[in-house]
C-alpha positions in Angstrom: -26.5 5.5 9.5 -26.8 3.6 6.2 -29.2 0.7 5.7 -25.8 -1.5 4.2 -24.5 -1.2 7.7 -26.5 -2.6 11.3 -26.0 -2.0 14.2 -24.5 -5.4 14.7 -22.2 -5.4 11.5 -21.0 -1.6 13.0 -21.1 -3.4 16.6 -18.6 -5.9 15.4 -16.0 -3.6 13.8 -15.9 -1.9 16.6 -14.4 -4.7 18.7 -11.9 -5.6 15.6 -8.0 -5.5 17.5 -6.5 -3.5 15.0 -7.3 -0.4 12.1 -11.0 -1.7 10.5 -13.6 0.5 8.1 -15.9 -0.4 5.6 -16.8 1.6 2.5 -19.7 0.8 -0.2 -19.1 0.3 -3.4 -17.8 4.0 -4.7 -15.9 3.9 -2.2 -17.5 6.1 0.3 -16.6 5.6 4.0 -19.4 4.2 5.9 -18.1 3.5 9.5 -14.7 3.2 10.9 -13.6 2.1 14.5 -11.7 4.7 17.3 -8.5 3.1 16.4 -9.0 3.6 12.3 -10.2 7.2 13.5 -6.9 7.7 15.3 -5.2 6.6 12.7 -6.4 9.2 10.3 -6.3 12.4 12.8 -10.4 12.1 13.2 -12.0 12.7 16.0 -13.3 9.6 17.6 -16.8 11.2 17.5 -16.7 12.3 13.9 -19.0 10.3 12.3 -17.7 8.3 9.3 -20.6 8.2 6.4 -20.1 9.9 3.4 -16.6 10.6 3.8 -14.1 9.8 0.6 -9.9 9.6 1.2 -9.9 13.3 0.3 -11.9 13.9 3.4 -9.0 13.0 5.8 -6.7 14.8 7.5 -4.3 11.3 6.5 -2.4 12.4 3.6 -4.0 10.5 1.2 -4.9 12.7 -1.5 -2.0 12.5 -3.6 -2.8 8.1 -3.4 -6.4 8.1 -3.9 -6.8 6.7 -7.1 -4.2 3.5 -5.6 -7.0 3.2 -3.2 -10.0 3.0 -4.9 -8.3 0.5 -7.7 -7.8 -1.5 -5.5 -11.2 -1.0 -3.8 -12.5 -0.9 -7.7 -10.7 -4.9 -7.9 -12.5 -6.4 -4.4 -15.6 -5.6 -5.2 -15.7 -6.9 -9.1 -13.1 -9.7 -8.6 -14.4 -10.7 -4.8 -10.7 -10.7 -4.6 -8.9 -9.8 -1.4 -6.4 -7.0 -1.8 -3.3 -6.7 0.0 -1.3 -3.3 0.8 1.5 -2.1 2.3 -0.2 2.0 2.7 2.9 4.9 4.2 1.1 7.9 5.3 1.0 10.8 7.2 -1.1 10.8 10.0 -2.3 13.1 11.6 -0.6 15.1 14.1 1.8 11.1 15.0 3.4 11.1 12.6 4.3 8.6 9.7 3.0 5.6 10.6 3.2 1.8 8.1 0.1 -0.5 8.4 -0.5 -4.3 6.9 -3.4 -3.0 5.1 -6.7 -6.3 4.2 -9.4 -5.4 2.1 -12.1 -8.2 1.0 -15.7 -7.5 -0.4 -18.5 -7.9 3.0 -21.7 -9.2 1.0 -25.4 -9.0 1.0 -28.3 -12.3 1.7 -27.1 -12.5 -2.2 -23.6 -12.6 -1.8 -23.7 -10.2 -3.6 -20.1 -7.1 -2.5 -21.9 -4.4 -1.0 -18.7 -2.3 -0.3 -14.7 -2.8 1.3 -14.4 -4.5 4.7 -10.9 -3.3 5.6 -8.9 -4.0 7.9 -4.5 -2.9 9.3 -2.2 -3.7 11.5 0.5 -1.4 12.4 4.0 -2.2 11.7 5.4 1.2 11.3 7.9 -1.0 14.1 8.8 -3.5 12.1 11.2 -4.1 9.3 12.2 -0.1 9.8 15.0 0.1 7.7 13.3 -1.4 4.6 10.5 1.1 5.1 13.2 4.1 5.6 13.0 4.5 1.5 9.3 3.9 1.4 8.7 6.7 4.2 11.6 9.0 2.9 9.3 11.8 0.6 12.5 12.6 -1.1 13.2 9.4 -2.6 10.3 9.4 -5.3 11.7 8.9 -8.3 10.8 11.6 -11.4 7.5 12.1 -12.1 5.8 11.1 -9.4 4.6 13.1 -6.2 7.0 14.3 -3.3 5.4 16.7 -1.7 4.0 13.7 1.0 5.6 10.8 1.9 4.3 7.0 1.2 1.6 5.9 -0.8 0.2 2.4 -0.7 1.9 -0.8 -2.3 0.1 -3.3 -3.5 1.2 -7.0 -2.5 1.2 -9.0 -5.1 3.4 -13.0 -6.4 1.3 -13.2 -9.8 4.0 -13.2 -12.3 3.4 -10.0 -14.0 4.6 -9.1 -17.9 8.8 -9.2 -16.9 9.5 -13.2 -15.5 11.6 -11.2 -12.0 13.2 -13.4 -9.7 12.6 -12.5 -5.7 15.7 -11.3 -5.7 15.0 -9.3 -8.5 12.1 -7.5 -7.6 13.3 -7.2 -4.1 16.0 -4.4 -5.6 13.8 -3.2 -8.1 12.0 -2.2 -5.8 14.5 -0.3 -3.2 16.0 0.7 -6.8 12.5 2.8 -7.2 13.0 4.6 -4.6 16.7 5.9 -4.3 18.6 3.4 -3.5 21.9 2.7 -4.5 23.9 -0.6 -4.7 25.6 0.3 -1.0 22.4 0.8 0.4 20.2 -1.8 -1.7 23.2 -5.1 -0.7 22.9 -3.6 3.9 19.6 -3.5 3.1 19.3 -7.0 1.5 22.4 -7.9 3.3 24.6 -9.2 0.6 27.2 -7.8 -1.0 27.2 -5.1 -3.5 28.8 -7.2 -6.7 25.9 -8.7 -6.2 23.6 -6.5 -6.3 25.2 -5.0 -9.2 24.9 -8.3 -11.0 21.2 -7.7 -10.4 20.8 -4.9 -12.0 22.1 -6.2 -14.6 20.3 -8.8 -15.3 17.3 -6.6 -14.1 18.7 -3.9 -17.7 18.5 -7.3 -19.9 15.2 -8.1 -19.3 13.2 -4.4 -19.2 15.9 -4.1 -22.7 17.2 -1.1 -21.6 21.5 0.0 -21.6 20.9 2.2 -18.2 20.0 2.6 -14.8 17.4 5.7 -15.4 16.6 4.2 -18.2 15.5 0.8 -15.5 13.8 2.8 -13.2 12.1 5.0 -15.5 11.0 1.6 -18.1 9.3 0.0 -14.8 7.7 3.8 -13.3 6.1 3.2 -16.5 5.1 -0.6 -16.4 3.6 -0.1 -12.9 6.0 -1.9 -10.7 7.0 1.2 -8.4 2.8 0.5 -6.9 4.3 -3.2 -6.3 5.7 -4.4 -3.0 7.3 -7.3 -2.4 5.7 -10.7 -0.3 9.4 -11.3 0.4 10.3 -8.2 2.9 7.7 -8.5 4.9 6.5 -12.8 5.5 3.7 -11.8 4.1 2.5 -15.5 2.1 
């Protein structure tokens, strides 16, 4: 076992409810509890030490850049990153997890790696997750071969100032949602959805819905999840 992970540390990870694992500063796995291995499609006796995301049976390969970018934020800024991770988990189908990543530190408080914990939310807000889980919902220019991805929950203002409702509508619009479907998901009228889409066009300085989708993807909005949809602070 790596000298970063003591028997006491690994024992602690084993006792944490939910899926839990840790990686070094280079995003190489050091340890994972039984629940994490199961969620990844690994047998319980398979060691995690030395594995990377693309080594796991679960469909991580298409989204490896997202996970690595999150890990860098945790290590370099000492920040906590929350995301919704959706992927095909071995033989148990598509699963959704609320994942929290934090740095773990040495005695001198230097960040040595990433500790991650996931809570299974597959059955929570299932209607809202449906568009994300649909492998045909990815917009043009993004991979459609596997359902899912990692969607960072972000309440910070970006370069375009959107209201919470506009952020929610853009989230579904980028996943193939039409006005009627978005209205049903958010329990608002189709006319209200269309009004917000018009406002989004103005803010992104475009004239059509296709231009709006293209520009929003270019600016990174596809991988941002509005916290209001999942009740996450």
